[in-house]
C-alpha positions as CSV (number, residue, x, y, z in Angstrom):
1,M,42.2,-48.0,-25.1
2,K,42.6,-45.6,-22.2
3,P,39.6,-45.3,-19.8
4,L,36.8,-43.0,-20.9
5,G,37.3,-39.5,-19.6
6,L,34.2,-37.8,-18.2
7,L,33.3,-34.3,-19.5
8,I,32.4,-32.2,-16.5
9,L,30.6,-29.0,-17.7
10,A,31.3,-26.1,-15.3
11,A,28.4,-24.3,-13.7
12,L,27.8,-21.0,-15.5
13,L,27.2,-17.8,-13.7
14,G,24.8,-15.0,-14.8
15,S,22.4,-15.1,-17.6
16,M,23.7,-17.7,-20.1
17,A,22.7,-21.1,-21.5
18,Y,24.1,-23.5,-24.0
19,D,23.8,-26.7,-25.9
20,V,26.9,-28.6,-26.6
21,C,27.5,-29.1,-30.3
22,G,26.8,-32.8,-30.3
23,A,29.5,-35.5,-30.4
24,D,30.8,-38.7,-31.9
25,D,28.3,-41.6,-31.9
26,G,29.5,-43.9,-29.1
27,A,28.8,-47.4,-27.9
28,I,26.4,-47.3,-25.0
29,E,24.7,-49.5,-22.4
30,A,21.1,-49.4,-21.2
31,Y,20.1,-49.1,-17.6
32,G,16.3,-49.3,-17.4
33,G,15.0,-46.2,-19.1
34,S,18.5,-44.4,-19.2
35,V,21.9,-45.2,-20.8
36,A,25.6,-44.6,-20.2
37,P,28.7,-44.8,-22.4
38,M,30.7,-48.1,-22.5
39,V,34.4,-47.9,-21.5
40,E,35.3,-49.7,-24.8
41,H,33.5,-52.0,-27.2
42,P,35.3,-55.3,-27.6
43,T,35.3,-55.6,-31.4
44,I,33.9,-52.6,-33.3
45,R,36.3,-49.8,-34.0
46,L,35.8,-46.3,-35.5
47,S,38.1,-46.4,-38.5
48,A,37.3,-42.8,-39.7
49,E,35.1,-39.8,-39.0
50,F,34.4,-36.6,-40.9
51,V,32.6,-33.7,-39.2
52,H,31.5,-30.4,-40.7
53,V,30.1,-27.6,-38.5
54,R,28.6,-24.6,-40.3
55,I,28.1,-21.6,-38.1
56,R,25.1,-19.6,-39.5
57,P,23.6,-16.2,-38.5
58,D,21.0,-17.6,-36.1
59,D,22.2,-21.2,-35.5
60,Y,24.6,-23.9,-36.6
61,E,24.3,-27.1,-38.6
62,V,26.5,-30.2,-38.3
63,E,27.0,-33.1,-40.6
64,C,29.1,-36.0,-39.2
65,V,29.9,-39.3,-40.9
66,F,31.4,-42.3,-39.1
67,F,32.9,-45.5,-40.6
68,L,32.7,-48.4,-38.1
69,E,34.3,-51.7,-38.7
70,N,33.4,-55.0,-36.9
71,D,36.6,-57.0,-36.3
72,G,34.7,-59.7,-34.5
73,P,31.6,-61.9,-34.9
74,A,28.1,-60.6,-35.8
75,A,27.0,-58.1,-33.2
76,T,24.0,-55.9,-32.4
77,V,25.1,-52.5,-30.9
78,T,23.3,-49.7,-29.2
79,M,24.7,-46.5,-30.3
80,G,24.2,-43.0,-28.8
81,F,24.8,-39.6,-30.0
82,P,25.2,-37.2,-27.0
83,N,23.4,-34.0,-26.5
84,F,24.4,-32.1,-23.3
85,S,22.6,-29.1,-22.1
86,G,23.6,-26.7,-19.3
87,G,23.5,-23.2,-17.8
88,A,21.4,-21.1,-15.6
89,D,17.8,-22.2,-15.3
90,V,18.3,-25.3,-17.5
91,E,16.0,-28.0,-16.1
92,A,16.2,-30.7,-18.9
93,V,18.1,-31.7,-22.0
94,S,17.1,-29.3,-24.8
95,R,16.5,-31.2,-28.0
96,F,18.4,-30.2,-31.1
97,S,16.1,-28.1,-33.4
98,F,16.7,-30.8,-36.1
99,F,18.2,-34.2,-35.9
100,V,18.3,-37.1,-38.4
101,S,20.4,-40.3,-38.6
102,F,21.2,-42.7,-41.4
103,V,22.9,-46.1,-41.5
104,D,24.3,-47.0,-44.9
105,K,22.1,-44.2,-46.6
106,D,18.9,-45.5,-44.9
107,S,17.2,-43.3,-42.4
108,V,16.7,-44.8,-39.0
109,S,14.6,-44.0,-36.0
110,V,16.2,-42.5,-32.9
111,T,15.1,-42.1,-29.3
112,L,16.4,-39.4,-26.9
113,L,17.1,-41.1,-23.5
114,P,18.7,-39.5,-20.4
115,D,22.1,-40.4,-19.2
116,S,22.0,-42.7,-16.1
117,A,24.4,-40.6,-14.0
118,H,24.4,-37.0,-15.3
119,S,21.1,-35.2,-14.8
120,S,21.1,-32.4,-12.3
121,Y,20.0,-28.8,-12.2
122,G,22.0,-26.8,-14.8
123,D,23.7,-30.0,-16.2
124,Y,21.8,-32.4,-18.3
125,W,23.1,-35.2,-20.5
126,G,21.0,-37.1,-23.1
127,W,21.7,-39.6,-25.9
128,Y,19.9,-40.0,-29.3
129,T,20.0,-43.8,-29.4
130,K,19.6,-46.3,-32.1
131,T,20.3,-50.0,-32.6
132,V,22.7,-51.1,-35.4
133,E,23.4,-54.7,-36.5
134,F,26.9,-55.7,-37.8
135,A,27.7,-58.9,-39.6
136,E,31.0,-60.5,-39.0
137,G,33.7,-58.3,-40.5
138,Q,31.2,-55.7,-41.8
139,T,31.9,-52.0,-42.2
140,R,28.9,-49.7,-41.7
141,C,28.6,-45.9,-42.4
142,V,26.6,-43.9,-39.9
143,R,25.6,-40.3,-40.8
144,N,24.0,-37.7,-38.5
145,V,22.8,-34.3,-39.5
146,Y,21.5,-31.8,-36.9
147,S,21.2,-28.1,-36.0
148,S,20.8,-26.1,-32.8
149,S,21.6,-22.7,-31.4
150,P,25.0,-21.7,-30.2
151,G,25.8,-21.1,-26.6
152,F,25.6,-17.5,-25.5
153,S,26.5,-15.2,-22.5
154,A,25.4,-11.9,-21.2
155,S,28.7,-10.4,-22.3
156,G,27.8,-11.1,-25.9
157,D,30.1,-14.2,-26.5
158,Q,28.8,-17.2,-28.5
159,W,30.3,-20.6,-28.9
160,I,29.9,-24.2,-30.1
161,E,31.4,-27.4,-28.9
162,Y,31.8,-30.8,-30.5
163,V,32.7,-33.6,-28.1
164,L,35.2,-36.2,-29.5
165,W,35.8,-38.3,-26.3
166,S,32.6,-40.3,-26.9
167,G,34.5,-41.8,-29.9
168,S,36.8,-43.5,-27.4
169,T,34.1,-46.0,-26.6
170,W,35.0,-48.0,-29.6
171,A,37.8,-50.5,-29.8
172,G,41.2,-49.1,-30.2
173,P,42.1,-45.6,-31.4
174,I,40.1,-43.6,-34.0
175,G,41.9,-44.2,-37.3
176,V,41.3,-40.8,-39.0
177,A,39.4,-37.8,-37.8
178,D,38.9,-34.6,-39.9
179,I,36.9,-31.8,-38.2
180,V,36.0,-28.6,-40.2
181,V,34.3,-25.5,-38.8
182,T,33.0,-23.0,-41.4
183,L,32.4,-19.5,-40.2
184,D,30.2,-16.8,-41.7
185,S,32.5,-13.9,-42.2
186,T,29.6,-11.5,-42.3
187,M,28.8,-12.2,-38.6
188,V,32.0,-13.3,-36.9
189,T,35.0,-11.1,-36.1
190,T,38.1,-13.1,-36.7
191,D,40.1,-11.3,-34.0
192,S,37.5,-12.4,-31.4
193,L,37.9,-16.1,-32.1
194,S,39.0,-18.5,-29.3
195,I,39.8,-22.0,-30.6
196,E,40.6,-25.3,-28.8
197,P,42.4,-27.6,-29.1
198,S,45.7,-26.4,-30.7
199,G,47.1,-28.0,-33.9
200,Y,44.4,-26.5,-36.2
201,G,44.7,-24.8,-39.6
202,L,43.0,-21.5,-40.0
203,S,41.8,-19.6,-43.1
204,P,39.6,-16.5,-43.3
205,N,36.4,-18.5,-43.0
206,E,37.5,-22.0,-42.0
207,I,39.1,-24.0,-39.1
208,R,40.4,-27.5,-39.6
209,W,41.8,-30.3,-37.5
210,H,43.3,-33.6,-38.8
211,F,44.0,-36.4,-36.4
212,T,45.4,-39.9,-37.0
213,E,45.4,-42.9,-34.6
214,F,43.5,-40.7,-32.3
215,E,42.4,-41.3,-28.7
216,P,40.4,-38.3,-27.4
217,E,40.1,-37.9,-23.7
218,G,38.0,-35.8,-21.4
219,S,37.0,-32.2,-21.5
220,S,40.5,-30.8,-21.9
221,G,43.2,-31.4,-24.4
222,N,42.0,-33.2,-27.6
223,G,38.6,-34.4,-26.1
224,V,36.4,-31.4,-27.1
225,I,36.4,-29.1,-30.1
226,R,35.4,-25.6,-28.9
227,V,35.1,-22.3,-31.0
228,S,33.9,-19.1,-29.4
229,W,33.4,-15.7,-31.0
230,R,32.0,-12.2,-30.7
231,R,29.3,-11.3,-33.2
232,K,29.8,-8.2,-35.5
233,H,27.3,-5.5,-34.9
């Protein structure tokens, strides 16, 4: 596994703010009352993930499902789901308006903790953390559902982001990754769309990515899904 790339969110000028559209659950380590992503967990791998982002008139909703396989002895893992907030006058991580997490269909409690290294004016990182136990050779299904408001700018652009690089904290590459973004055609003008990374399929109301043996890295290339648009008036 290549070293974990760090997502550096650029300082935004003018009247704008955003919440990143969440990210893959990653393996994390605790540092007192804060946490940081591991470079790579030694035995647990992310064999498959399925992410569905639904852009709605006033917000977006995301459902993401992860299948994690333990190729080693029994282990207790601290997992973190990132929530990054930034922009002018942002002074703390903004909680998602709704967030729930499940492990093998059972709801689990989560705690939002700050990142140990990334907390500064206009750029705040937090992690929704939980503890998950794995038996030797066990596969577990983790499902998160959340909603938040898209990023916005004074010029009228809106956007969402979904970070993939946090999935590189698991052993080896991600086996399969399917990401779908569903658009509301009544509010989004197709010709105003900007989509990253390349390699997607596009229909009138849907964007799809499919990756196999996938090693997401950093804020560029394949590390972040980003869709921006201009609203219809």
